[in-house]
C-alpha positions in Angstrom: 213.1 67.7 77.7 209.7 67.0 79.4 209.2 65.5 82.8 208.1 62.1 83.8 204.6 61.3 83.9 202.2 58.5 83.1 199.4 59.2 80.6 196.5 57.2 79.2 196.3 57.7 75.4 193.5 59.7 74.2 192.5 59.1 70.3 190.0 62.2 70.6 192.6 64.8 70.6 193.5 67.2 67.4 196.8 66.7 65.3 198.2 69.6 67.3 197.2 68.4 70.6 199.3 65.3 69.7 202.2 67.0 68.8 202.2 69.1 72.0 201.1 66.4 74.3 203.1 63.1 73.6 206.5 62.7 74.5 208.5 60.6 72.0 211.5 58.7 73.2 215.1 60.8 73.3 218.1 58.7 72.3 221.7 59.1 72.0 223.9 58.0 69.0 224.1 54.4 70.8 220.2 53.9 70.8 220.1 54.3 74.8 216.6 56.3 75.9 218.2 59.6 77.6 214.8 61.5 77.9 211.8 62.8 76.3 210.7 65.8 74.1 207.2 66.4 72.7 206.8 65.2 69.2 206.7 68.9 68.0 210.2 69.6 69.5 211.4 66.7 68.2 210.3 67.8 64.7 211.6 70.9 64.7 214.7 71.8 62.3 216.9 74.9 62.9 220.2 75.9 62.2 221.4 74.7 65.7 219.3 71.3 65.3 219.1 70.7 61.7 217.8 67.2 61.8 215.7 67.6 64.9 216.2 65.4 67.9 217.3 62.1 67.4 213.9 59.8 68.6 212.5 56.3 68.1 209.9 55.7 65.9 208.1 52.5 64.3 207.1 51.7 60.8 204.1 48.8 60.3 203.8 47.0 57.0 200.7 45.1 56.6 200.6 42.2 54.3 197.6 39.9 53.1 198.8 36.7 52.0 196.1 35.7 50.4 196.4 37.8 47.2 200.1 39.2 48.2 199.3 42.6 48.9 200.2 45.3 51.1 198.0 47.8 52.9 198.9 51.4 52.2 198.0 54.5 53.5 197.7 58.3 52.2 198.6 60.6 55.1 195.6 63.3 55.8 196.0 66.7 54.5 195.7 67.9 57.9 198.8 66.2 59.3 201.6 68.3 60.4 204.3 65.9 59.1 204.3 64.6 56.1 200.9 65.8 54.9 199.1 63.7 51.6 202.1 61.5 51.2 201.3 57.7 50.4 203.0 55.7 53.1 203.3 52.2 55.0 200.2 50.6 56.8 200.7 52.8 60.1 203.5 54.6 61.7 204.5 56.6 64.8 206.3 56.9 67.6 206.8 54.9 71.1 205.8 57.4 73.8 207.4 58.2 76.9 205.3 58.0 80.2 202.8 55.5 78.9 200.5 53.7 81.2 201.1 50.7 79.1 204.9 51.0 79.0 206.2 51.6 75.6 210.0 52.2 76.4 212.5 49.8 75.5 216.1 49.4 77.1 219.3 48.2 75.4 218.6 44.4 76.5 215.1 44.5 74.8 216.8 46.2 71.9 219.8 43.6 71.8 217.6 40.2 72.3 215.0 41.5 70.1 211.9 41.7 72.6 211.2 45.4 72.0 207.8 44.8 74.2 207.5 48.5 74.6 208.0 49.7 70.7 205.2 46.8 70.1 202.9 47.8 72.5 203.1 51.2 70.6 202.6 49.9 67.3 199.6 48.1 68.6 198.0 51.3 70.1 198.4 52.9 66.5 197.0 50.1 64.7 193.8 50.1 66.7 193.8 54.1 66.5 194.3 54.3 62.5 192.9 51.0 61.6 190.5 49.5 64.1 192.5 46.5 64.7 191.9 45.2 68.3 194.9 44.1 70.4 195.9 40.8 70.1 194.5 40.4 66.7 197.9 40.4 64.9 201.2 38.5 65.3 204.8 40.1 64.4 206.3 38.0 62.2 209.4 39.9 61.6 211.1 43.0 63.0 214.1 45.1 62.2 215.9 48.2 63.3 216.9 51.0 61.0 218.8 54.2 61.6 217.8 57.1 59.4 220.6 59.0 58.1 221.3 62.4 59.2 220.5 64.4 56.0 216.9 63.1 55.8 213.8 64.7 56.9 213.5 63.3 60.5 216.5 62.0 62.9 215.0 58.8 63.9 215.7 55.4 64.9 213.1 53.0 63.4 211.7 49.5 64.1 210.2 48.1 61.3 207.4 45.6 61.8 206.1 43.1 59.2 202.4 42.0 60.2 201.0 38.9 57.8 197.4 38.3 58.1 195.1 35.8 56.0 192.8 38.5 54.5 191.8 41.8 56.0 189.0 43.9 55.1 189.2 48.0 54.5 185.6 49.9 55.0 185.5 53.1 53.5 182.6 55.4 55.2 
């Protein structure tokens, strides 16, 4: 586990730097935050930890209701986890110790407010897609617990964002 610190997120870092520096929220089996670990440590699989460390994550699905399409992405070949895989619009982890808090407690999960993980989703939508803060509203969310035999051992919050139109610019 890593120590507490307040961090400003830096989008200029490399994938390896993110894996070493960013700290995910480590959970117990009741989805209570019990600490933090680096992204790298939480995704290491070994005989003593065959599913990695249980941690929180999120997944965003961005729909365009004008033509009933879903924006998907193909993960970069340089990604450490799941390279070259077609996946959702955006996914990542709420991080421990961020300047804009991304940690949710039991009450936040129970009442559905989950402000922390929403802050994390907004951060990643801006980083990966250039969508400014406040541009999208969450229309639905749900919690999803991955089974232990899957690749990553995470509790995942799914967000469905609906927009009237979107434009993807390829450079």
